[in-house]
MDTraj code that builds the backbone (N, CA, C; nanometers):
import mdtraj as md
import numpy as np

residues = "UNK UNK UNK UNK UNK UNK UNK UNK UNK UNK UNK UNK UNK UNK UNK UNK UNK UNK UNK UNK UNK UNK UNK UNK UNK UNK UNK UNK UNK UNK UNK UNK UNK UNK UNK UNK UNK UNK UNK UNK UNK UNK UNK UNK UNK UNK UNK UNK UNK UNK UNK UNK UNK UNK UNK UNK UNK UNK UNK UNK UNK UNK UNK UNK UNK UNK UNK UNK UNK UNK UNK UNK UNK UNK UNK UNK UNK UNK UNK UNK UNK UNK UNK UNK UNK UNK UNK UNK UNK".split()
xyz = np.array([
    [7.4675, 5.8909, -7.4255],
    [7.3859, 5.7322, -7.4412],
    [7.2272, 5.7657, -7.4701],
    [7.2360, 5.7010, -7.5828],
    [7.1101, 5.6789, -7.6695],
    [6.9956, 5.6152, -7.5807],
    [6.8737, 5.6634, -7.6208],
    [6.7579, 5.5927, -7.5435],
    [6.7170, 5.5030, -7.6111],
    [6.6961, 5.3985, -7.5548],
    [6.6254, 5.3005, -7.5973],
    [6.4859, 5.2732, -7.6195],
    [6.4450, 5.1833, -7.7130],
    [6.3013, 5.1675, -7.7232],
    [6.2368, 5.1619, -7.5897],
    [6.2729, 5.0764, -7.5089],
    [6.2173, 4.9897, -7.3893],
    [6.2247, 5.1168, -7.2884],
    [6.3106, 5.2182, -7.2957],
    [6.3229, 5.3500, -7.2078],
    [6.2176, 5.4448, -7.2595],
    [6.1891, 5.4707, -7.4076],
    [6.1187, 5.5350, -7.4582],
    [5.9619, 5.5078, -7.4218],
    [5.9624, 5.3791, -7.4243],
    [5.8069, 5.3218, -7.3864],
    [5.7607, 5.3452, -7.2632],
    [5.8449, 5.3064, -7.1667],
    [5.8292, 5.3176, -7.0438],
    [5.8006, 5.4932, -6.9799],
    [5.8496, 5.6025, -7.0622],
    [5.8654, 5.7089, -7.0178],
    [5.7192, 5.7584, -7.0696],
    [5.6985, 5.7007, -7.1861],
    [5.5419, 5.7384, -7.2481],
    [5.4226, 5.6591, -7.1569],
    [5.4605, 5.5872, -7.1165],
    [5.3379, 5.5331, -7.0313],
    [5.3504, 5.5851, -6.8909],
    [5.4682, 5.6123, -6.8533],
    [5.4357, 5.6931, -6.7139],
    [5.4085, 5.8372, -6.7388],
    [5.4217, 5.9019, -6.8390],
    [5.3373, 6.0349, -6.8907],
    [5.1758, 5.9921, -6.8967],
    [5.1323, 5.8817, -6.9529],
    [4.9937, 5.8540, -6.9615],
    [4.9441, 5.8603, -6.8137],
    [5.0011, 5.7839, -6.7324],
    [4.9988, 5.7387, -6.6017],
    [4.9549, 5.9083, -6.5271],
    [5.0526, 5.9908, -6.5234],
    [5.0655, 6.0767, -6.4729],
    [4.9525, 6.1729, -6.5209],
    [4.9035, 6.1482, -6.6387],
    [4.7655, 6.2343, -6.6659],
    [4.6357, 6.1621, -6.6437],
    [4.6628, 6.0324, -6.5872],
    [4.5311, 5.9861, -6.6066],
    [4.4762, 5.9588, -6.7058],
    [4.5453, 5.9264, -6.7752],
    [4.4731, 5.8631, -6.9030],
    [4.4901, 5.7173, -6.9394],
    [4.3480, 5.6473, -6.9399],
    [4.3822, 5.5042, -6.9702],
    [4.4376, 5.4497, -7.1250],
    [4.4689, 5.3291, -7.0799],
    [4.5655, 5.2805, -7.2267],
    [4.5791, 5.1403, -7.2048],
    [4.6217, 5.0844, -7.3158],
    [4.6404, 4.9206, -7.2801],
    [4.7536, 4.8778, -7.4006],
    [4.8279, 4.7902, -7.3401],
    [4.9579, 4.7793, -7.4165],
    [4.9189, 4.6269, -7.4674],
    [4.9908, 4.6208, -7.6186],
    [4.9621, 4.4997, -7.7002],
    [5.0982, 4.4724, -7.7509],
    [5.1069, 4.3503, -7.8537],
    [5.2347, 4.3006, -7.9012],
    [5.1488, 4.2036, -8.0155],
    [5.1634, 4.2859, -8.1278],
    [5.1152, 4.1737, -8.2495],
    [5.2232, 4.1188, -8.3359],
    [5.3390, 4.1266, -8.2620],
    [5.4409, 4.0444, -8.3636],
    [5.4872, 4.1113, -8.4864],
    [5.5033, 4.2502, -8.4580],
    [5.5768, 4.3025, -8.5925],
    [5.6622, 4.3843, -8.5661],
    [5.7618, 4.3258, -8.4368],
    [5.8640, 4.4348, -8.3903],
    [5.8539, 4.5208, -8.2770],
    [5.7302, 4.5484, -8.2797],
    [5.6763, 4.6534, -8.1814],
    [5.5632, 4.6245, -8.1058],
    [5.5664, 4.7036, -7.9765],
    [5.4763, 4.6967, -7.8791],
    [5.3884, 4.8122, -7.9038],
    [5.2759, 4.8086, -7.9030],
    [5.1532, 4.9058, -7.9387],
    [5.0888, 4.9484, -7.7994],
    [5.0621, 5.0816, -7.7747],
    [4.9738, 5.1482, -7.6750],
    [4.8535, 5.2208, -7.7497],
    [4.7524, 5.1823, -7.6983],
    [4.6174, 5.2280, -7.7277],
    [4.5707, 5.3405, -7.6326],
    [4.5630, 5.4356, -7.6428],
    [4.4570, 5.5244, -7.5812],
    [4.3577, 5.5839, -7.6408],
    [4.3070, 5.6778, -7.5880],
    [4.2111, 5.7922, -7.6077],
    [4.2004, 5.9094, -7.5417],
    [4.1956, 5.9924, -7.6351],
    [4.1552, 6.1363, -7.5571],
    [4.0642, 6.1934, -7.6230],
    [3.9576, 6.2739, -7.5998],
    [3.8363, 6.3383, -7.6346],
    [3.8594, 6.3576, -7.7930],
    [3.7587, 6.2796, -7.8197],
    [3.7692, 6.2968, -8.0096],
    [3.8445, 6.1812, -8.0945],
    [3.9345, 6.1492, -8.0294],
    [4.0535, 6.0857, -8.0880],
    [4.1204, 5.9530, -8.0299],
    [4.0894, 5.8425, -8.0813],
    [4.1633, 5.7285, -8.0244],
    [4.2751, 5.7032, -8.1193],
    [4.3818, 5.6996, -8.0280],
    [4.5300, 5.6596, -8.0916],
    [4.6009, 5.5261, -8.0388],
    [4.6773, 5.4915, -8.1675],
    [4.7431, 5.3780, -8.1409],
    [4.9277, 5.4226, -8.1948],
    [4.9837, 5.3863, -8.0893],
    [5.1479, 5.4236, -8.0746],
    [5.1966, 5.3162, -8.0858],
    [5.2767, 5.2876, -8.1807],
    [5.3908, 5.1769, -8.2163],
    [5.4966, 5.1884, -8.1706],
    [5.5671, 5.1439, -8.0699],
    [5.7272, 5.1578, -8.0413],
    [5.7895, 5.0301, -8.0576],
    [5.9055, 5.1093, -8.1507],
    [6.0247, 4.9929, -8.1970],
    [6.1452, 5.0670, -8.1606],
    [6.2311, 4.9466, -8.1574],
    [6.3356, 5.0018, -8.1031],
    [6.4288, 5.1097, -8.1128],
    [6.4080, 5.1788, -8.2084],
    [6.5007, 5.3113, -8.2456],
    [6.3668, 5.4298, -8.2792],
    [6.2454, 5.4356, -8.2815],
    [6.1655, 5.5258, -8.3332],
    [6.0065, 5.4593, -8.2619],
    [5.9324, 5.5408, -8.2741],
    [5.7749, 5.5386, -8.2458],
    [5.6760, 5.6048, -8.3807],
    [5.5933, 5.5877, -8.3866],
    [5.4700, 5.6040, -8.4988],
    [5.3650, 5.5994, -8.4329],
    [5.2823, 5.6803, -8.4570],
    [5.1432, 5.6611, -8.4042],
    [5.0310, 5.6639, -8.5234],
    [4.9124, 5.6315, -8.5081],
    [4.7972, 5.6587, -8.6142],
    [4.6790, 5.7376, -8.5613],
    [4.6257, 5.8449, -8.5400],
    [4.5036, 5.8883, -8.4676],
    [4.3643, 5.8328, -8.5789],
    [4.2803, 5.8212, -8.5039],
    [4.1533, 5.7699, -8.5720],
    [4.0664, 5.8810, -8.4963],
    [3.9930, 5.9596, -8.6098],
    [3.9062, 6.1155, -8.5626],
    [3.7543, 6.0218, -8.5491],
    [3.7376, 5.9076, -8.6364],
    [3.6042, 5.8544, -8.6507],
    [3.4938, 5.8597, -8.4911],
    [3.3656, 5.8850, -8.5219],
    [3.3008, 5.8581, -8.4300],
    [3.2925, 5.7326, -8.3365],
    [3.3543, 5.6341, -8.4075],
    [3.3562, 5.4708, -8.3356],
    [3.2419, 5.4580, -8.2619],
    [3.1301, 5.4653, -8.3110],
    [2.9848, 5.4543, -8.2768],
    [2.9728, 5.2916, -8.2507],
    [2.9091, 5.2387, -8.1815],
    [2.8769, 5.1480, -8.1606],
    [2.7485, 5.0685, -8.2207],
    [2.7451, 4.9494, -8.2638],
    [2.5998, 4.9139, -8.3192],
    [2.6200, 4.7353, -8.3148],
    [2.4964, 4.6997, -8.3510],
    [2.4525, 4.5558, -8.3218],
    [2.4065, 4.5209, -8.4474],
    [2.3748, 4.5678, -8.5615],
    [2.3420, 4.5420, -8.6657],
    [2.4616, 4.4078, -8.7205],
    [2.4430, 4.3287, -8.7051],
    [2.5416, 4.2185, -8.7641],
    [2.5395, 4.2260, -8.9333],
    [2.4286, 4.2912, -9.0110],
    [2.4462, 4.2842, -9.1360],
    [2.5389, 4.3567, -9.1877],
    [2.5330, 4.4749, -9.0662],
    [2.6544, 4.5932, -9.1355],
    [2.7804, 4.5457, -9.0698],
    [2.8550, 4.4607, -8.9968],
    [2.9393, 4.4019, -8.9395],
    [3.0015, 4.2894, -9.0861],
    [2.8943, 4.2331, -9.1112],
    [2.9422, 4.1348, -9.2252],
    [2.9324, 4.2109, -9.3431],
    [2.9029, 4.3216, -9.4019],
    [2.9479, 4.4254, -9.5059],
    [3.0785, 4.4567, -9.4760],
    [3.1145, 4.4900, -9.3645],
    [3.2658, 4.5445, -9.3281],
    [3.3396, 4.4094, -9.3550],
    [3.3139, 4.3163, -9.3091],
    [3.4083, 4.1880, -9.3536],
    [3.4419, 4.1644, -9.4922],
    [3.3234, 4.1635, -9.5764],
    [3.3389, 4.1447, -9.7456],
    [3.3953, 4.2568, -9.8033],
    [3.3552, 4.4098, -9.7530],
    [3.4220, 4.5030, -9.8031],
    [3.5939, 4.5188, -9.7887],
    [3.6165, 4.5074, -9.6397],
    [3.7879, 4.5211, -9.5988],
    [3.8638, 4.3874, -9.5524],
    [3.7856, 4.2739, -9.6048],
    [3.8397, 4.1586, -9.5776],
    [3.8275, 4.0591, -9.6738],
    [3.7086, 4.0809, -9.7521],
    [3.7001, 4.0016, -9.8408],
    [3.6709, 3.8382, -9.7701],
    [3.6036, 3.8561, -9.6784],
    [3.5668, 3.7432, -9.5959],
    [3.4099, 3.7399, -9.5686],
    [3.3597, 3.6147, -9.5715],
    [3.2028, 3.6340, -9.5428],
    [3.1683, 3.5560, -9.4121],
    [3.1187, 3.6740, -9.2931],
    [3.0985, 3.6449, -9.2044],
    [2.9315, 3.6057, -9.1640],
    [2.9337, 3.4855, -9.0736],
    [2.8369, 3.4266, -9.0537],
    [2.7460, 3.4430, -8.9752],
    [2.7632, 3.5297, -8.8789],
    [2.6944, 3.6219, -8.7969],
    [2.6922, 3.5226, -8.6939],
    [2.6223, 3.5345, -8.5644],
    [2.6224, 3.4995, -8.4343],
    [2.4977, 3.4358, -8.4139],
    [2.3520, 3.4754, -8.4916],
    [2.2421, 3.4866, -8.4186],
    [2.2444, 3.3001, -8.4015],
    [2.3091, 3.2154, -8.4793],
    [2.2592, 3.0703, -8.4169],
    [2.3869, 2.9921, -8.3082],
    [2.4353, 3.0996, -8.2343],
    [2.5117, 3.0660, -8.1291],
    [2.4779, 3.0953, -7.9758],
])
top = md.Topology()
chain = top.add_chain()
for i, resn in enumerate(residues, 1):
    res = top.add_residue(resn, chain, resSeq=i)
    for name in ("N", "CA", "C"):
        top.add_atom(name, md.element.get_by_symbol(name[0]), res)
traj = md.Trajectory(xyz[None], top)
């Protein structure tokens, strides 16, 4: 009997829980459920589909910034979007 996508997802979540690894689960409407979790030095997004699982590791330092000009530049560069900022909110 083949393992279903839900069985694979639940087994993975059970593994993360047994290792005391914090995670979040989200659905982005792409036919998959995403499990986000982090390990030392890497953040990982694992997408579970009915027949398979894929993952994307992010090794950047993912530092936090409050520089809204830098955020606006990211929106322009990666989204071609003009970010108005929150200074007036």
